[in-house]
C-alpha positions in Angstrom: 72.9 92.1 102.3 73.9 91.6 105.9 75.6 94.6 107.6 78.9 93.8 109.2 80.5 95.2 112.3 83.8 96.9 111.7 86.6 96.2 114.1 88.3 99.5 113.2 87.6 102.5 115.4 85.8 105.4 113.6 89.0 107.6 113.3 90.7 104.8 111.4 88.0 105.0 108.7 88.8 108.6 107.7 91.4 107.8 105.0 89.1 105.2 103.3 86.2 107.7 103.5 88.3 110.4 101.7 89.2 107.8 99.0 85.4 107.1 98.7 84.7 110.8 98.2 87.3 110.9 95.5 86.6 107.7 93.6 82.9 107.0 94.2 81.6 110.6 94.5 84.0 112.4 92.3 84.5 115.3 94.7 87.2 117.9 93.9 90.3 117.9 96.0 89.2 121.1 97.7 85.9 119.6 98.7 87.8 116.5 100.1 89.9 118.9 102.2 86.9 120.5 103.6 85.3 117.2 104.5 88.5 116.1 106.2 88.7 119.3 108.2 85.0 119.0 109.3 85.3 115.4 110.3 88.6 116.0 112.2 86.6 118.1 114.6 84.3 115.1 115.3 87.3 112.8 115.6 89.0 115.1 118.0 85.8 115.4 120.0 85.7 111.6 120.3 89.3 111.5 121.5 88.8 114.3 124.0 85.9 112.4 125.5 87.8 109.1 125.7 85.8 107.7 122.7 88.7 107.4 120.3 88.3 103.6 120.2 84.5 103.9 119.4 83.6 101.6 116.5 80.9 102.5 113.9 78.3 100.1 115.3 78.8 101.6 118.8 77.9 105.1 117.8 74.6 106.0 119.3 72.0 108.9 119.1 73.3 110.0 122.5 76.8 110.5 121.1 75.3 112.5 118.2 73.3 114.7 120.6 76.4 115.4 122.8 78.4 116.3 119.7 75.7 118.7 118.6 75.6 120.3 122.1 79.4 120.7 121.8 79.2 122.4 118.4 76.5 124.7 119.7 77.9 125.7 123.1 81.3 124.3 123.9 83.6 125.6 121.2 86.1 128.4 121.9 84.1 130.7 119.6 80.4 130.3 119.1 79.6 128.7 115.7 76.8 130.0 113.5 74.0 127.6 112.8 75.1 127.3 109.2 78.6 126.5 110.2 77.5 123.9 112.6 75.6 122.3 109.8 78.8 121.9 107.7 80.2 119.7 110.4 77.0 117.7 110.7 76.6 117.2 107.0 80.2 115.9 106.9 79.2 113.4 109.7 76.2 112.4 107.7 78.4 111.7 104.7 80.6 109.4 106.8 77.5 107.5 107.9 76.4 107.2 104.3 79.9 105.8 103.5 79.4 103.2 106.2 76.0 102.2 104.7 77.5 101.9 101.2 80.3 99.7 102.6 77.7 97.5 104.5 79.3 98.6 107.8 76.9 98.6 110.6 76.3 102.1 112.0 73.6 104.7 112.6 71.5 105.8 109.6 72.6 109.2 108.3 69.1 110.7 108.9 69.7 110.3 112.6 72.0 113.3 112.4 69.6 116.3 112.5 70.8 119.6 111.2 70.7 122.7 113.3 67.7 125.0 112.7 69.0 128.3 111.3 66.4 130.9 112.1 68.9 133.7 111.3 69.6 132.4 107.8 70.1 135.3 105.3 67.1 135.7 102.9 67.7 134.8 99.3 68.1 138.0 97.3 66.1 138.4 94.1 65.3 140.8 91.3 61.8 141.4 90.2 60.8 141.2 86.5 60.6 145.0 86.5 64.1 145.3 87.9 65.3 142.8 85.3 63.9 144.9 82.5 65.8 147.9 83.8 69.0 145.9 84.1 68.7 144.4 80.6 68.2 147.9 79.1 71.3 149.4 80.9 74.1 148.3 78.5 74.7 150.6 75.4 74.1 148.0 72.6 75.5 150.5 70.0 78.9 149.5 71.4 80.3 146.0 71.0 81.1 145.9 74.7 77.5 146.8 75.6 76.2 144.2 73.2 78.5 141.7 74.9 77.2 142.7 78.4 73.6 142.5 77.3 74.2 138.9 76.1 75.9 138.1 79.4 72.9 139.4 81.5 70.4 137.5 79.3 72.5 134.3 79.6 72.7 134.6 83.4 68.9 134.7 83.7 68.2 132.1 81.0 70.5 129.4 82.5 71.2 130.2 86.1 74.9 129.6 85.5 77.5 130.4 88.1 79.9 133.2 87.0 82.8 130.7 86.7 80.8 128.5 84.4 79.8 131.4 82.2 83.3 132.8 81.7 84.6 129.3 80.7 82.3 129.1 77.7 83.8 129.0 74.2 82.5 130.4 70.9 82.2 127.1 69.2 79.5 126.1 71.8 77.1 128.6 70.3 75.7 128.1 66.8 75.9 131.4 64.9 72.9 130.5 62.8 69.6 129.3 64.0 68.4 125.8 63.1 65.3 125.5 60.9 63.5 123.3 63.5 64.5 125.0 66.8 65.4 128.4 68.1 66.7 127.3 71.5 70.0 125.8 72.4 71.2 123.4 75.1 74.8 123.1 76.3 76.7 120.6 78.4 78.9 122.4 80.9 81.3 121.4 83.6 80.1 122.9 86.9 81.2 122.9 90.5 83.0 119.8 91.6 83.6 118.8 88.0 80.0 117.7 87.6 78.6 117.9 84.0 75.1 119.2 83.5 72.9 120.6 80.7 71.9 124.2 80.6 69.2 125.6 78.3 69.5 128.9 76.5 66.2 130.5 75.6 65.3 132.0 72.3 65.6 135.5 73.8 69.1 134.9 75.2 70.2 133.2 72.0 69.1 136.2 70.0 71.4 138.5 71.9 74.3 136.0 71.9 74.1 135.8 68.1 73.9 139.5 67.7 77.1 139.8 69.8 78.9 137.1 67.9 78.1 138.8 64.6 80.5 141.6 65.7 83.4 139.2 66.4 86.1 139.3 63.8 88.9 137.9 66.1 90.2 134.4 66.5 89.8 134.2 70.2 88.3 131.0 71.5 86.5 132.5 74.5 82.8 133.3 74.1 83.2 136.6 76.1 86.3 138.7 75.7 87.8 141.8 77.1 88.1 144.6 74.6 90.7 146.6 76.7 93.2 143.8 77.2 96.9 144.2 76.3 97.9 143.0 72.8 98.8 139.3 72.9 97.3 138.8 76.4 94.6 136.3 77.2 91.4 138.2 76.4 88.9 135.9 78.1 86.7 138.0 80.3 87.4 137.3 84.0 84.8 136.9 86.8 86.2 140.1 88.4 85.5 142.1 85.1 82.0 140.8 84.9 81.3 141.7 88.5 82.7 145.2 87.9 80.5 145.7 84.8 77.5 144.3 86.7 77.9 146.8 89.5 78.2 149.6 87.0 74.8 148.8 85.5 73.3 148.3 89.0 74.4 151.8 90.0 73.3 153.4 86.6 69.8 152.0 86.9 69.4 152.7 90.6 68.8 149.1 91.5 69.7 147.7 95.0 73.5 147.4 95.5 72.9 143.9 96.9 72.3 142.7 93.4 75.2 140.6 92.0 75.7 138.0 89.2 74.8 135.3 91.8 71.5 137.1 92.5 70.7 136.4 88.9 71.1 132.7 89.6 68.7 133.1 92.6 66.2 134.9 90.4 66.4 132.2 87.8 65.8 129.5 90.4 62.9 131.3 92.1 61.3 132.1 88.8 61.2 128.4 87.9 59.8 127.4 91.4 57.1 130.0 91.0 56.1 128.5 87.7 55.6 125.1 89.5 58.9 123.4 88.7 59.7 120.5 91.1 62.5 121.0 93.5 64.4 117.9 92.2 64.2 119.2 88.7 65.5 122.6 89.9 68.4 120.8 91.6 69.4 119.4 88.2 69.1 122.8 86.6 71.3 124.4 89.2 73.9 121.6 89.3 73.5 121.1 93.1 75.0 117.9 94.4 72.6 117.8 97.4 68.9 118.8 97.5 69.8 120.6 100.8 71.4 123.3 98.7 68.3 123.7 96.6 65.9 123.9 99.6 66.9 127.5 100.3 64.6 128.6 97.6 61.5 127.0 99.2 61.5 129.8 101.8 61.1 132.3 99.0 58.1 130.6 97.6 56.3 130.0 100.9 54.9 133.5 100.9 53.4 133.0 97.5 51.9 129.6 98.5 50.3 131.3 101.5 48.8 134.0 99.2 47.4 131.3 96.8 46.0 129.3 99.7 44.2 132.4 101.1 42.8 133.4 97.7 41.6 130.0 96.5 41.0 127.7 99.5 37.3 126.9 99.8 37.2 127.0 103.6 36.3 130.6 103.6 33.1 129.8 101.7 31.8 127.4 104.4 28.7 128.6 106.3 29.6 126.9 109.6 
């Protein structure tokens, strides 16, 4: 299909772009607000540089470069590389919108992201540390059995904490099937996106042991045993974080460990077993592969070790 030149200046496309994010991409209202805020910086930059009438087909790599320099040096407060990338990713999305609407403009890949050398490393727990953490709850108490099930579920699925607390009892079969011991669930994740998570035999064992103790009629899968009578007993993210920290301290594990570190550990474990990055993206529910690529830095060291150990170059005579 032939691309057409829009007669509307770039700033006049913002409203239609936000509608596209809503209808075509299904982004939550908060995400739409963020994109609007990030793109408004670009639009204001255009206007400040007498480019407010610039049309999509007139946008050049030189404009993109000058905007990147502005983000890097000319803002009132220096922006971190990661923050600069938020603005650049929003601009990429606008260019993708133009492409989908057959509006002539630069390809999105012409917007290069800032290299972030100071990016924080992904924090992980080793298998030995996981063993310590899993053994920390007192499973002779129903609350300890609940917490053991929560820890196992975090590692088995890589769920975000908000996704885990939203689970309901009816989603977990209390008795195992004759043909399978594992379980898969459809959950609604970030941005309202539906994905499938897989619960291992090990995690399902602890979930069922916990559910065997439940005699209440609460719908929530995980409940608070100290709540007021008649109050909503669904366990909150804050309560899970508090309990998690308690077990971290009790086992002497690093205080940097959080429920989200379990998600990082789940992801890195799969990568280390050879899982493709695109498949990992689906497991984690990431909208963009860029979000998943943070884990490749973690596996690079292991790849170097494998190359050093197995590459045949060291056996050459000359």
